[in-house]
C-alpha positions as CSV (number, residue, x, y, z in Angstrom):
1,X,-34.0,0.5,-37.3
2,X,-30.7,0.1,-35.3
3,X,-30.6,3.9,-34.7
4,X,-34.2,3.9,-33.5
5,X,-33.4,1.1,-31.0
6,X,-30.4,3.0,-29.7
7,X,-32.6,6.1,-29.2
8,X,-35.3,4.0,-27.5
9,X,-32.7,2.5,-25.1
10,X,-31.3,5.9,-24.3
11,X,-34.8,7.2,-23.6
12,X,-35.4,4.2,-21.3
13,X,-32.2,4.9,-19.4
14,X,-33.2,8.5,-19.0
15,X,-36.6,7.5,-17.6
16,X,-34.8,5.8,-14.7
17,X,-33.3,9.0,-13.6
18,X,-35.1,10.0,-10.4
19,X,-35.9,13.6,-9.5
20,X,-33.6,13.6,-6.5
21,X,-30.3,15.0,-5.4
22,X,-29.4,11.7,-3.7
23,X,-26.8,9.5,-5.5
24,X,-28.4,6.3,-4.2
25,X,-32.1,5.8,-3.8
26,X,-33.6,2.8,-1.9
27,X,-36.3,1.2,-4.0
28,X,-36.9,-2.1,-2.1
29,X,-35.7,-3.8,1.0
30,X,-33.0,-2.7,3.4
31,X,-29.3,-1.6,2.9
32,X,-28.4,-2.8,6.4
33,X,-26.5,-5.7,4.9
34,X,-23.7,-3.2,4.1
35,X,-22.8,-2.9,7.8
36,X,-22.7,-6.6,8.6
37,X,-19.1,-7.0,9.7
38,X,-17.7,-10.5,9.1
39,X,-20.0,-11.2,6.1
40,X,-18.7,-11.7,2.5
41,X,-20.4,-10.9,-0.9
42,X,-19.7,-11.5,-4.5
43,X,-19.8,-8.6,-7.0
44,X,-20.7,-8.4,-10.7
45,X,-21.1,-5.4,-13.0
46,X,-23.5,-5.8,-16.0
47,X,-22.6,-3.7,-19.0
48,X,-24.7,-5.6,-21.5
49,X,-27.4,-3.0,-21.8
50,X,-25.3,0.1,-21.2
51,X,-25.8,3.2,-23.4
52,X,-22.9,5.6,-23.6
53,X,-24.1,9.2,-23.4
54,X,-22.8,12.7,-22.8
55,X,-24.9,14.5,-20.2
56,X,-25.8,18.2,-20.7
57,X,-27.4,20.6,-18.2
58,X,-29.9,19.2,-15.8
59,X,-28.8,15.7,-16.6
60,X,-30.4,15.7,-20.1
61,X,-28.7,13.7,-22.9
62,X,-26.5,16.0,-24.9
63,X,-25.2,13.3,-27.1
64,X,-26.0,9.6,-27.5
65,X,-23.0,7.4,-28.5
66,X,-24.8,4.1,-28.7
67,X,-24.0,0.9,-26.8
68,X,-20.5,0.4,-25.4
69,X,-19.7,-2.0,-28.3
70,X,-20.8,0.5,-30.9
71,X,-19.0,3.4,-29.2
72,X,-15.8,1.3,-28.9
73,X,-15.9,0.4,-32.6
74,X,-16.2,4.1,-33.4
75,X,-13.3,5.0,-31.1
76,X,-11.0,2.4,-32.7
77,X,-9.7,-1.2,-32.6
78,X,-7.7,-0.7,-29.4
79,X,-10.9,0.2,-27.6
80,X,-12.6,-2.9,-28.8
81,X,-9.6,-5.0,-28.0
82,X,-9.1,-3.6,-24.5
83,X,-12.7,-3.5,-23.3
84,X,-12.7,-7.0,-21.7
85,X,-9.6,-6.1,-19.6
86,X,-11.1,-2.7,-18.8
87,X,-14.2,-4.4,-17.4
88,X,-12.0,-6.7,-15.3
89,X,-9.9,-3.8,-14.0
90,X,-13.0,-1.8,-13.0
91,X,-14.6,-4.8,-11.4
92,X,-11.6,-5.7,-9.3
93,X,-11.0,-2.1,-8.4
94,X,-14.6,-1.7,-7.3
95,X,-14.2,-4.7,-5.0
96,X,-10.9,-3.5,-3.5
97,X,-12.2,0.1,-2.9
98,X,-15.3,-1.2,-1.1
99,X,-13.2,-3.3,1.1
100,X,-10.8,-0.5,1.9
101,X,-13.8,1.7,2.9
102,X,-15.2,-1.1,5.1
103,X,-11.8,-2.0,6.5
104,X,-12.9,-1.8,10.1
105,X,-16.6,-2.3,9.9
106,X,-19.0,-3.7,7.3
107,X,-19.3,-6.3,4.6
108,X,-16.3,-7.4,2.4
109,X,-16.4,-8.3,-1.3
110,X,-14.5,-11.3,-2.7
111,X,-12.2,-10.4,-5.5
112,X,-13.7,-11.5,-8.9
113,X,-10.5,-13.4,-9.8
114,X,-10.7,-15.5,-6.6
115,X,-12.0,-18.7,-8.3
116,X,-9.1,-18.7,-10.8
117,X,-6.5,-17.8,-8.1
118,X,-7.7,-20.4,-5.7
119,X,-7.8,-23.1,-8.4
120,X,-4.1,-22.5,-9.1
121,X,-3.3,-23.8,-5.6
122,X,-4.2,-27.4,-6.7
123,X,-0.9,-27.8,-8.5
124,X,1.2,-26.4,-5.7
125,X,3.4,-28.2,-3.2
126,X,2.5,-27.9,0.5
127,X,5.3,-25.5,1.0
128,X,4.1,-23.4,-1.9
129,X,0.6,-23.4,-0.6
130,X,1.8,-22.2,2.8
131,X,3.7,-19.3,1.3
132,X,0.8,-18.5,-1.0
133,X,-1.7,-18.4,1.9
134,X,0.6,-15.9,3.7
135,X,0.5,-13.7,0.6
136,X,-3.3,-14.0,0.5
137,X,-3.4,-12.9,4.1
138,X,-1.2,-9.8,3.4
139,X,-3.5,-9.0,0.4
140,X,-6.6,-9.0,2.6
141,X,-5.1,-6.2,4.7
142,X,-5.1,-4.2,1.5
143,X,-8.7,-5.1,0.5
144,X,-7.9,-7.9,-1.9
145,X,-9.9,-10.9,-0.7
146,X,-9.5,-14.3,-2.2
147,X,-12.1,-16.6,-0.7
148,X,-14.3,-19.3,-2.1
149,X,-17.6,-18.0,-3.4
150,X,-19.3,-20.6,-1.2
151,X,-18.4,-18.4,1.8
152,X,-20.3,-15.4,0.5
153,X,-23.6,-14.5,2.1
154,X,-24.8,-12.1,-0.6
155,X,-24.6,-11.5,-4.4
156,X,-24.3,-7.8,-5.4
157,X,-25.3,-7.2,-9.0
158,X,-24.7,-3.7,-10.4
159,X,-26.4,-3.0,-13.8
160,X,-25.3,0.1,-15.7
161,X,-28.1,1.6,-17.8
162,X,-26.1,4.6,-19.0
163,X,-22.6,6.1,-18.5
164,X,-21.0,9.3,-19.4
165,X,-17.3,8.4,-19.7
166,X,-16.2,11.9,-18.7
167,X,-13.5,13.9,-20.4
168,X,-9.7,14.0,-20.0
169,X,-9.6,17.6,-21.1
170,X,-12.4,18.7,-18.7
171,X,-10.7,16.8,-15.9
172,X,-7.7,19.1,-16.2
173,X,-9.9,21.8,-14.6
174,X,-10.6,19.7,-11.5
175,X,-8.6,19.5,-8.3
176,X,-10.3,21.8,-5.8
177,X,-13.4,20.7,-3.7
178,X,-15.7,22.7,-6.0
179,X,-14.3,21.3,-9.2
180,X,-13.1,17.8,-8.4
181,X,-16.0,16.1,-10.3
182,X,-15.5,18.1,-13.5
183,X,-14.8,15.6,-16.3
184,X,-15.6,12.6,-14.2
185,X,-17.5,9.5,-15.3
186,X,-21.2,9.5,-14.5
187,X,-23.2,6.3,-13.8
188,X,-26.9,5.7,-13.9
189,X,-28.3,2.2,-13.2
190,X,-29.3,-0.2,-10.4
191,X,-27.8,-2.3,-7.6
192,X,-29.6,-5.5,-6.7
193,X,-28.5,-7.5,-3.6
194,X,-29.7,-11.1,-3.1
195,X,-29.2,-13.6,-0.3
196,X,-26.8,-16.1,-1.9
197,X,-28.4,-19.1,-0.3
198,X,-32.1,-18.3,-0.7
199,X,-31.9,-16.0,-3.8
200,X,-34.3,-13.7,-2.0
201,X,-34.1,-10.0,-2.7
202,X,-32.3,-8.1,0.1
203,X,-32.5,-4.7,-1.5
204,X,-32.7,-2.8,-4.7
205,X,-31.0,0.6,-5.1
206,X,-31.1,3.1,-7.9
207,X,-27.7,4.7,-9.0
208,X,-28.8,8.3,-9.6
209,X,-25.9,10.0,-11.5
210,X,-23.0,8.7,-9.4
211,X,-20.2,10.9,-10.7
212,X,-16.6,10.3,-9.9
213,X,-13.6,12.5,-9.6
214,X,-12.1,13.7,-12.9
215,X,-9.0,12.0,-14.2
216,X,-7.0,11.9,-17.4
217,X,-7.4,8.2,-18.0
218,X,-10.8,6.8,-19.0
219,X,-10.5,3.6,-16.9
220,X,-9.4,5.6,-13.9
221,X,-12.5,7.8,-14.3
222,X,-14.7,4.8,-14.3
223,X,-13.0,3.5,-11.2
224,X,-13.5,6.9,-9.5
225,X,-17.2,6.7,-10.1
226,X,-17.3,3.4,-8.1
227,X,-15.0,4.9,-5.5
228,X,-17.6,7.6,-5.0
229,X,-20.4,4.9,-4.9
230,X,-18.7,3.3,-1.9
231,X,-17.3,6.3,-0.1
232,X,-20.0,8.9,-0.6
233,X,-23.2,7.5,-1.9
234,X,-23.5,4.3,0.2
235,X,-22.6,6.0,3.6
236,X,-25.1,8.8,2.9
237,X,-27.8,6.2,2.2
238,X,-27.0,4.2,5.3
239,X,-27.0,7.3,7.4
240,X,-30.5,8.3,6.2
241,X,-31.8,4.8,6.5
242,X,-30.6,4.5,10.1
243,X,-32.2,7.8,11.0
244,X,-35.6,6.5,9.9
245,X,-35.4,3.3,11.9
């Protein structure tokens, strides 16, 4: 029964793959929020329903490795132990990379550890707070933004339906422009953006095989997929959207 559920989930994830060469597909609303300089957003990545697969030719499932939890248990205890910290690393990395891309123009994402970091200020002296605020200001120049979530205008929720974790061995063949995505992690899923105050839908996007640059490390490969989301997929979508206005 469990195996049947896994296969059914994988089939569902595959059904979401659109017949398009675009990495991001607009399904509802407008992506114009991304260009709103001075606005802040929160970011979350939902892995709860993710199926781990290996994609074959024409983006067909070559191998189904089950849910992330099932796949990690097969890989070993260290994978199970490290998964929570891997999620946090990928989430924080995704926020920083988006902010670095939007350094001069566009929305900024609050670091997911901001609530914990800001709470630590309560036990500081005034001098410590002043020094800490200077450090926070320096961090913002690098894309690390610690602000209260109440300042955010939008909530960005990315749900990963399926992921190919990529391959360290295959990544060794990457490097040139033609091969840099060999062995990279490949994401299929959705991005929903909501107005934080009203909860109304701003836009819904489909992640259509957002594949990152290959890398030896698995966590780095996942980060590279989100790097491509912000630096390649999103600008391309915005450009197309603006042309149609």
